[in-house]
Residue frames as qw, qx, qy, qz and C-alpha x, y, z in Angstrom:
[[0.821, -0.312, 0.128, -0.460, -42.00, -49.97, 31.52],
 [0.150, -0.473, 0.867, -0.047, -40.26, -53.00, 33.01],
 [0.409, 0.020, -0.869, -0.278, -40.93, -56.66, 32.36],
 [0.699, -0.226, 0.285, -0.616, -43.93, -58.39, 33.86],
 [0.112, 0.218, -0.969, -0.022, -44.00, -62.10, 34.67],
 [0.761, -0.078, 0.067, -0.640, -46.78, -64.64, 34.72],
 [0.216, -0.155, 0.963, -0.036, -47.36, -68.32, 35.38],
 [0.678, 0.190, -0.189, -0.685, -49.74, -70.28, 33.18],
 [0.550, -0.056, 0.829, -0.079, -51.10, -73.78, 32.78],
 [0.461, 0.211, -0.597, -0.622, -51.92, -75.67, 29.60],
 [0.577, 0.000, 0.701, -0.418, -54.75, -78.15, 30.07],
 [0.388, 0.124, -0.752, -0.518, -55.91, -81.05, 27.93],
 [0.603, -0.357, -0.663, -0.262, -59.25, -82.62, 28.82],
 [0.502, -0.789, -0.013, -0.354, -59.21, -80.65, 32.11],
 [0.867, -0.372, 0.009, 0.332, -55.83, -82.11, 33.14],
 [0.063, -0.920, 0.311, 0.228, -52.71, -79.97, 33.48],
 [0.925, 0.258, 0.098, 0.261, -50.16, -81.03, 30.88],
 [0.567, 0.331, -0.091, 0.749, -47.75, -78.10, 31.13],
 [0.312, -0.901, -0.211, 0.216, -46.93, -75.31, 33.59],
 [0.629, 0.324, 0.052, 0.705, -44.71, -72.46, 32.55],
 [0.230, -0.742, -0.154, 0.611, -43.40, -69.04, 33.45],
 [0.497, 0.602, 0.334, 0.528, -43.46, -66.31, 30.88],
 [0.250, -0.578, -0.124, 0.767, -42.38, -62.72, 30.73],
 [0.379, 0.697, 0.447, 0.414, -43.29, -59.80, 28.58],
 [0.234, -0.153, -0.057, 0.959, -42.05, -56.29, 28.12],
 [0.196, 0.686, 0.660, -0.234, -45.48, -54.68, 28.41],
 [0.075, 0.732, -0.069, -0.674, -44.38, -51.42, 26.81],
 [0.077, 0.369, -0.704, -0.602, -43.47, -53.22, 23.56],
 [0.079, -0.118, -0.963, -0.230, -46.14, -55.92, 23.49],
 [0.289, 0.322, 0.551, -0.714, -49.28, -54.19, 24.74],
 [0.543, 0.409, -0.183, -0.710, -50.69, -53.90, 21.22],
 [0.482, 0.248, -0.801, -0.255, -49.94, -57.59, 20.51],
 [0.753, -0.343, -0.534, -0.174, -51.81, -58.96, 23.51],
 [0.279, -0.750, 0.360, -0.479, -49.70, -57.66, 26.38],
 [0.476, -0.471, 0.673, -0.316, -49.33, -59.94, 29.36],
 [0.791, 0.003, 0.555, -0.257, -51.02, -63.07, 28.11],
 [0.650, 0.611, -0.285, -0.351, -50.00, -63.38, 24.45],
 [0.243, 0.532, -0.811, -0.017, -47.02, -65.71, 24.91],
 [0.474, -0.100, 0.800, -0.354, -48.90, -68.27, 27.00],
 [0.754, 0.445, 0.324, -0.359, -51.03, -68.90, 23.92],
 [0.469, 0.698, -0.497, -0.215, -48.05, -69.36, 21.59],
 [0.941, -0.195, 0.266, -0.071, -47.37, -73.09, 21.35],
 [0.821, 0.497, -0.111, 0.257, -44.28, -72.86, 19.14],
 [0.261, -0.910, 0.311, -0.082, -41.91, -71.50, 21.78],
 [0.608, 0.481, -0.594, 0.216, -38.27, -72.63, 21.57],
 [0.182, -0.479, 0.647, -0.564, -38.27, -72.80, 25.38],
 [0.855, -0.108, 0.243, -0.445, -40.75, -75.69, 25.54],
 [0.396, -0.353, 0.832, 0.161, -39.35, -79.19, 25.42],
 [0.288, 0.215, -0.725, -0.588, -39.67, -81.29, 22.29],
 [0.055, -0.226, -0.967, 0.102, -41.79, -83.95, 24.01],
 [0.185, 0.561, 0.517, -0.620, -44.46, -81.38, 24.87],
 [0.283, 0.490, -0.308, -0.765, -44.38, -79.81, 21.40],
 [0.195, 0.056, -0.914, -0.350, -44.90, -83.30, 19.89],
 [0.058, 0.405, 0.843, -0.349, -47.85, -83.79, 22.22],
 [0.258, 0.569, 0.142, -0.768, -49.38, -80.51, 20.97],
 [0.274, 0.321, -0.647, -0.635, -48.97, -81.72, 17.38],
 [0.090, -0.126, -0.987, -0.046, -50.73, -85.00, 18.26],
 [0.028, 0.555, 0.750, -0.358, -53.76, -83.56, 20.03],
 [0.180, 0.664, 0.403, 0.603, -53.94, -80.23, 18.16],
 [0.209, 0.027, -0.342, 0.916, -53.37, -76.85, 19.75],
 [0.414, -0.338, -0.241, -0.810, -57.08, -76.07, 19.41],
 [0.762, -0.381, -0.508, -0.132, -57.67, -78.77, 22.06],
 [0.535, -0.105, -0.468, 0.696, -55.36, -77.15, 24.62],
 [0.243, -0.901, -0.300, -0.195, -56.90, -74.73, 27.09],
 [0.448, 0.305, -0.332, 0.772, -54.72, -71.98, 28.55],
 [0.463, -0.818, -0.337, -0.045, -55.17, -70.63, 32.06],
 [0.247, 0.591, -0.360, 0.678, -53.15, -67.71, 33.40],
 [0.635, -0.425, -0.595, 0.247, -52.60, -68.60, 37.06],
 [0.386, -0.804, -0.172, 0.419, -50.93, -65.41, 38.33],
 [0.463, 0.747, -0.002, 0.477, -49.12, -62.24, 37.27],
 [0.651, -0.596, -0.110, 0.457, -46.11, -60.73, 39.01],
 [0.190, 0.962, -0.194, 0.042, -43.76, -57.77, 38.87],
 [0.295, -0.683, 0.667, -0.015, -40.96, -59.92, 40.33],
 [0.648, 0.346, -0.640, -0.226, -39.45, -62.86, 38.42],
 [0.089, 0.233, -0.897, 0.366, -38.55, -64.75, 41.62],
 [0.540, 0.104, 0.508, -0.663, -42.20, -64.86, 42.65],
 [0.769, 0.377, -0.221, -0.466, -43.12, -66.30, 39.26],
 [0.449, 0.390, -0.802, 0.050, -40.34, -68.90, 39.46],
 [0.218, -0.143, 0.801, -0.539, -41.49, -69.92, 42.94],
 [0.692, 0.225, 0.320, -0.606, -45.05, -70.49, 41.78],
 [0.681, 0.450, -0.482, -0.320, -43.95, -72.30, 38.61],
 [0.220, 0.318, -0.896, 0.218, -41.95, -74.78, 40.72]]
């Protein structure tokens, strides 16, 4: 199975604080949460240090995650992320 792509938002007090694009190889990650698992992982090396420091300040339990869309094509995900 090929990679799937998604765009997600992280919200704090109902305000968007981060928008990102993720990808997952569904055939390898389906048992670990499939599509959505990485949007909920706040320790990603791809996120900038300023945002990671913000997460440490407010606590990851106070961040809400919303999957905005899922795509088969990376370019569509990049377009929406922008």
